[in-house]
C-alpha positions in Angstrom: -46.8 50.0 34.3 -45.3 46.2 35.2 -44.4 48.0 39.0 -46.5 47.5 42.0 -48.7 51.7 42.5 -49.0 52.0 45.9 -49.6 56.2 45.5 -51.4 57.8 43.1 -50.6 61.3 43.0 -52.8 64.0 41.5 -52.1 67.5 40.0 -55.3 69.6 40.5 -55.8 72.4 38.5 -56.6 71.3 35.0 -56.3 67.6 36.1 -58.7 67.0 38.7 -60.1 70.0 38.4 -61.7 72.6 35.8 -60.3 75.2 36.7 -57.6 76.9 34.1 -60.0 79.0 33.1 -60.6 80.7 36.3 -56.7 81.0 36.7 -56.4 83.1 33.4 -59.8 84.7 34.5 -58.1 86.6 37.3 -54.7 87.8 35.4 -57.0 89.0 33.1 -59.2 90.9 35.5 -55.7 92.1 37.1 -54.7 93.2 34.1 -57.9 94.9 32.7 -58.0 96.6 35.9 -54.6 97.9 35.0 -55.8 98.9 31.4 -53.8 96.1 29.9 -55.4 94.0 26.8 -53.8 90.4 28.0 -54.2 89.2 24.5 -55.4 85.3 23.7 -52.4 83.6 23.8 -51.8 84.7 27.5 -53.3 80.9 28.4 -50.5 79.2 26.7 -47.4 81.5 27.6 -48.2 80.8 31.7 -49.6 77.3 31.4 -48.3 75.5 34.2 -46.0 78.4 35.9 -46.4 79.5 39.4 -48.0 82.2 40.7 -44.9 84.0 40.6 -43.5 83.1 37.7 -46.6 84.5 36.2 -46.4 87.7 37.9 -42.7 87.8 36.5 -43.2 87.0 32.8 -46.4 89.3 33.0 -44.7 92.4 34.6 -42.0 91.8 31.4 -44.4 91.1 28.7 -46.5 94.1 29.5 -44.0 96.6 30.8 -45.2 96.8 34.4 -44.3 96.9 37.4 -46.8 95.8 40.2 -45.5 94.4 43.4 -46.4 90.7 44.2 -48.3 90.9 47.3 -50.9 93.3 46.1 -51.1 91.3 42.8 -50.9 88.1 44.6 -54.6 89.4 47.1 -56.2 90.9 43.6 -56.3 87.7 41.7 -57.4 85.7 45.3 -60.1 87.5 45.7 -60.9 87.0 42.1 -60.4 83.6 42.2 -62.3 83.0 46.0 -65.6 84.5 44.5 -65.7 82.0 42.4 -64.3 79.1 43.4 -67.6 77.9 44.4 -68.5 77.5 40.8 -65.9 75.4 40.1 -66.1 72.0 38.4 -64.5 68.8 38.5 -62.9 67.8 34.9 -65.3 65.3 33.5 -64.2 61.8 34.5 -61.7 62.8 36.6 -63.7 62.0 39.9 -64.8 58.7 39.1 -61.3 58.0 38.9 -60.1 59.6 41.9 -62.7 57.6 44.1 -62.3 55.1 42.1 -58.8 54.8 43.4 -59.6 55.5 46.8 -62.0 52.7 47.1 -59.2 50.2 45.9 -57.4 51.5 49.0 -54.2 52.6 46.9 -52.7 56.1 48.7 -53.7 59.6 47.3 -51.8 62.9 47.5 -53.1 66.7 45.6 -49.8 68.3 44.2 -50.5 71.9 43.2 -48.7 75.1 42.4 -51.2 76.6 44.1 -51.5 78.8 46.9 -52.7 76.7 50.5 -55.4 79.5 50.5 -57.0 78.4 46.5 -55.3 75.0 46.8 -58.4 74.4 49.8 -60.9 76.5 47.8 -60.6 74.0 45.2 -60.9 70.5 47.5 -64.2 72.5 48.7 -65.4 73.0 46.1 -65.4 69.4 44.8 -65.5 68.7 47.9 -62.5 66.5 48.0 -61.5 68.1 51.6 -60.6 64.8 54.0 -58.4 64.8 57.3 -56.7 62.1 55.8 -55.7 63.9 52.8 -52.2 64.8 51.6 -52.4 67.5 49.8 -48.4 69.7 48.6 -49.1 73.7 48.1 -46.5 75.9 46.6 -46.7 77.6 50.3 -45.1 73.7 51.5 -42.2 73.6 49.3 -39.4 76.0 48.5 -39.3 75.7 45.0 -42.7 74.8 43.0 -43.1 72.3 39.6 -41.1 71.8 37.9 -38.6 71.1 40.1 -39.6 67.8 41.7 -39.7 69.5 45.3 -43.4 69.3 45.7 -43.5 65.4 44.4 -41.2 64.2 46.3 -42.4 65.2 49.6 -46.1 64.2 48.9 -43.7 60.4 48.4 -42.4 61.5 51.9 -45.3 62.3 53.8 -47.2 59.6 52.2 -44.0 56.9 53.3 -43.3 55.2 49.6 -40.6 55.4 47.4 -39.9 57.5 43.6 -40.7 54.2 41.9 -44.3 53.4 44.4 -45.1 56.6 43.4 -47.8 57.3 39.5 -48.2 61.0 38.9 -51.1 62.2 36.8 -50.6 65.4 34.8 -52.4 67.7 32.3 -49.0 70.0 32.0 -45.7 69.6 30.9 -44.0 71.8 33.3 -46.0 68.9 36.1 -45.4 65.5 34.6 -41.2 67.0 34.3 -41.7 67.6 37.8 -42.8 64.1 38.6 -40.4 62.7 35.9 -37.3 64.7 37.8 -38.7 63.4 41.5 -38.2 59.5 39.8 -41.8 58.6 39.4 -43.8 57.2 36.6 -46.3 59.5 34.4 -49.6 59.5 33.1 -50.2 62.5 31.0 -53.7 63.2 30.9 -54.0 66.2 28.7 -56.9 69.2 27.9 -56.4 68.9 24.6 -55.1 65.8 21.5 -52.6 69.1 20.6 -50.8 68.9 23.5 -50.2 65.4 24.0 -46.7 65.9 21.9 -45.9 68.9 24.4 -45.1 66.0 27.4 -41.7 64.5 27.9 -41.1 61.1 26.3 -40.8 59.8 29.6 -45.2 60.4 30.2 -47.6 57.9 28.9 -50.4 60.0 27.5 -53.4 59.0 28.5 -56.4 60.1 26.3 -59.3 59.7 28.4 -60.8 58.5 32.0 -61.4 54.9 30.7 -57.7 55.1 29.5 -56.8 56.9 33.3 -58.4 54.1 35.3 -57.0 51.0 33.4 -53.4 52.7 33.6 -54.0 52.7 37.4 -55.5 49.3 37.7 -58.7 50.5 38.7 -62.3 49.7 37.3 -64.9 52.8 37.5 -68.3 51.5 38.4 -70.9 51.6 35.8 -72.5 55.1 36.8 -69.5 56.4 37.6 -69.0 58.7 41.0 -69.1 62.0 39.3 -71.1 64.4 41.0 
């Protein structure tokens, strides 16, 4: 990581927010309502996918014919009712605030809808009029397409080479690499480390993440 870092672009779900279980529970609730047993492997099958991709996958896998609109609204209602309980990923906000204290520009880039992204930002107390955030509603194509990260860099007035991305999923990592950016892959589980593209640099703790970003964590952190 010898290039100067002018901007840090964060994925939201699973990276800043410990929200993957909540996304999964919204899906399971909708499927259960329709009498479908999702199975234990569902999370691995939808990890990193957009809402529309998850909908298409479930329709094909379970042989159902749900319209996307009602499906999406049902999931959103469940998500919003539970979002205030959302917690940050351990250590993530300490690094986020350390980067901010260092004066480095930041953005949050998510495959979630604007409504769900804002609910997460509220839950983690990250809402800021100056914060650049990209949702699936702000682009034509979501991750793994590079457009979300390209748009964030454009809004921050930095080149891809001046930005570094923090991701917990191979899907997001591929998007950032396709955008010409460096990637710090921070998988939730060690077993997932081998699923990331070779170009991604694996970090295994908030301390390794802070070191890779060139910031120091305060003795007691910034966590809530």
